[in-house]
C-alpha positions as CSV (number, residue, x, y, z in Angstrom):
1,X,35.5,31.8,9.0
2,X,34.2,30.2,5.4
3,X,32.0,32.6,3.4
4,X,28.9,30.7,1.9
5,X,26.7,32.3,-0.8
6,X,23.9,30.5,-3.1
7,X,24.3,32.7,-5.8
8,X,27.6,32.0,-7.6
9,X,26.9,35.8,-8.9
10,X,27.2,37.6,-5.5
11,X,29.7,39.7,-5.0
12,X,31.7,40.3,-1.8
13,X,31.1,43.8,-0.6
14,X,33.4,46.4,-1.3
15,X,33.1,49.1,1.3
16,X,32.3,51.7,-1.2
17,X,28.7,53.6,-0.8
18,X,26.8,53.7,-3.7
19,X,26.8,56.9,-5.4
20,X,24.5,59.5,-4.7
21,X,22.1,60.4,-7.0
22,X,21.4,64.6,-7.6
23,X,17.8,65.6,-8.2
24,X,17.6,68.7,-10.7
25,X,16.3,71.7,-9.4
26,X,12.8,72.8,-9.0
27,X,12.9,74.8,-11.7
28,X,14.7,72.3,-14.0
29,X,11.7,70.7,-15.5
30,X,11.7,67.5,-18.0
31,X,9.1,68.3,-20.3
32,X,8.0,71.8,-20.3
33,X,4.3,72.1,-19.4
34,X,3.8,74.6,-22.3
35,X,5.1,74.3,-25.9
36,X,5.9,77.8,-28.0
37,X,5.3,77.2,-31.9
38,X,8.5,76.3,-32.5
39,X,8.4,73.4,-30.4
40,X,4.9,72.7,-31.8
41,X,5.9,73.2,-35.1
42,X,9.0,70.9,-34.5
43,X,6.9,68.2,-33.1
44,X,4.8,68.1,-36.8
45,X,8.0,68.3,-38.7
46,X,9.3,65.2,-36.7
47,X,5.7,63.0,-37.0
48,X,4.8,64.0,-40.9
49,X,8.6,63.0,-41.5
50,X,8.1,59.4,-40.1
51,X,4.8,59.5,-41.6
52,X,6.1,60.3,-45.2
53,X,9.2,58.0,-45.0
54,X,7.5,55.5,-43.3
55,X,4.8,55.5,-46.4
56,X,7.2,55.9,-48.9
57,X,9.5,52.6,-47.2
58,X,6.2,50.6,-47.2
59,X,5.0,51.1,-50.5
60,X,8.9,50.3,-51.5
61,X,8.8,47.0,-49.4
62,X,11.7,48.5,-47.2
63,X,9.2,47.5,-44.2
64,X,6.9,44.9,-43.9
65,X,2.7,45.9,-42.8
66,X,3.8,44.9,-39.3
67,X,6.7,47.3,-39.2
68,X,4.4,49.9,-40.9
69,X,1.5,49.7,-38.5
70,X,4.0,49.7,-35.5
71,X,5.2,53.2,-37.2
72,X,1.6,54.6,-38.1
73,X,0.7,53.9,-34.7
74,X,3.9,55.7,-32.6
75,X,3.0,58.5,-34.8
76,X,-0.6,58.7,-33.9
77,X,0.3,58.5,-30.3
78,X,2.3,61.1,-31.1
79,X,-0.3,63.2,-32.3
80,X,-2.5,62.6,-29.6
81,X,-0.2,63.3,-26.2
82,X,1.8,66.2,-28.3
83,X,2.2,68.7,-25.3
84,X,0.5,72.2,-26.7
85,X,0.7,75.2,-24.6
86,X,-1.5,78.2,-25.7
87,X,0.1,79.7,-28.6
88,X,-2.0,80.7,-32.1
89,X,-0.7,77.2,-33.3
90,X,-2.7,75.4,-30.6
91,X,-6.2,75.6,-31.7
92,X,-5.2,73.8,-35.1
93,X,-3.3,71.4,-33.7
94,X,-6.0,70.4,-31.1
95,X,-8.0,70.1,-34.2
96,X,-5.5,67.3,-35.9
97,X,-5.9,65.5,-32.8
98,X,-9.3,65.4,-33.0
99,X,-9.3,64.1,-36.5
100,X,-6.4,61.2,-35.6
101,X,-8.6,60.5,-32.5
102,X,-11.8,60.2,-35.1
103,X,-10.1,58.6,-37.9
104,X,-6.2,57.7,-37.9
105,X,-3.1,59.6,-40.1
106,X,-4.2,57.6,-43.2
107,X,-5.2,59.5,-46.5
108,X,-8.5,58.3,-46.4
109,X,-9.1,60.7,-43.4
110,X,-9.4,63.5,-45.3
111,X,-10.1,65.8,-41.8
112,X,-6.9,65.0,-40.9
113,X,-5.1,65.9,-43.8
114,X,-7.1,69.1,-43.7
115,X,-6.5,69.6,-40.1
116,X,-2.8,69.0,-41.0
117,X,-3.0,71.7,-43.9
118,X,-4.1,74.0,-41.1
119,X,-1.3,73.5,-38.9
120,X,0.6,73.5,-41.9
121,X,-0.9,77.6,-42.4
122,X,-0.5,78.1,-38.5
123,X,3.5,77.4,-38.4
124,X,3.9,79.0,-41.3
125,X,1.6,82.6,-40.0
126,X,3.7,82.2,-36.9
127,X,7.0,82.4,-38.8
128,X,7.9,78.5,-37.8
129,X,7.9,75.7,-40.7
130,X,7.2,72.7,-41.1
131,X,9.9,70.7,-42.8
132,X,9.8,67.2,-44.1
133,X,13.0,65.5,-44.8
134,X,13.3,62.6,-47.5
135,X,15.3,59.8,-47.3
136,X,17.8,59.1,-50.5
137,X,16.2,57.5,-53.2
138,X,13.0,60.0,-52.8
139,X,15.1,62.7,-53.8
140,X,16.2,63.8,-50.8
C-alpha cells in the first residue's frame, strides 16, 4: 500500500496520544478579583517606572516617537484596567483612573499628576511605598 499526502509537511501518526492537559484547581485563580495595598502600590510603581524611564529615553533620543507613544499607551492601559479591590488605596487609584481617562498620563494633565501624588500618599499611609527605579545614565 502506498500512502500519498497533499501536504509535504504531513507526518505519519506515531501512535502516541496527545498529552493530557491539566486544569488548575478551582481555588487557583490566574488574576485575583481583589488586590491588597502591596499589590496596588506595586502596580503603580511599575507603571510610574515605565513612564519615568520612557520619558528619559525619549528625551535622550534613545527611543523614537512611535516607540514612546506605544509605551505611553501601554502605561495608560495599565492605569485604566488595574485590578482594584477594596482597600484604603483604591479610592486614590480610582481618582487617577478618571484623570487618565480624561487627559492621559502627560505632565500637562495636572489632574493626573495630583492624583498620582494622592496615590503615593495613600500607599505611604498603607505602609507600601511607591518605588521607581532609574536606568544606568539616569543616576541609578
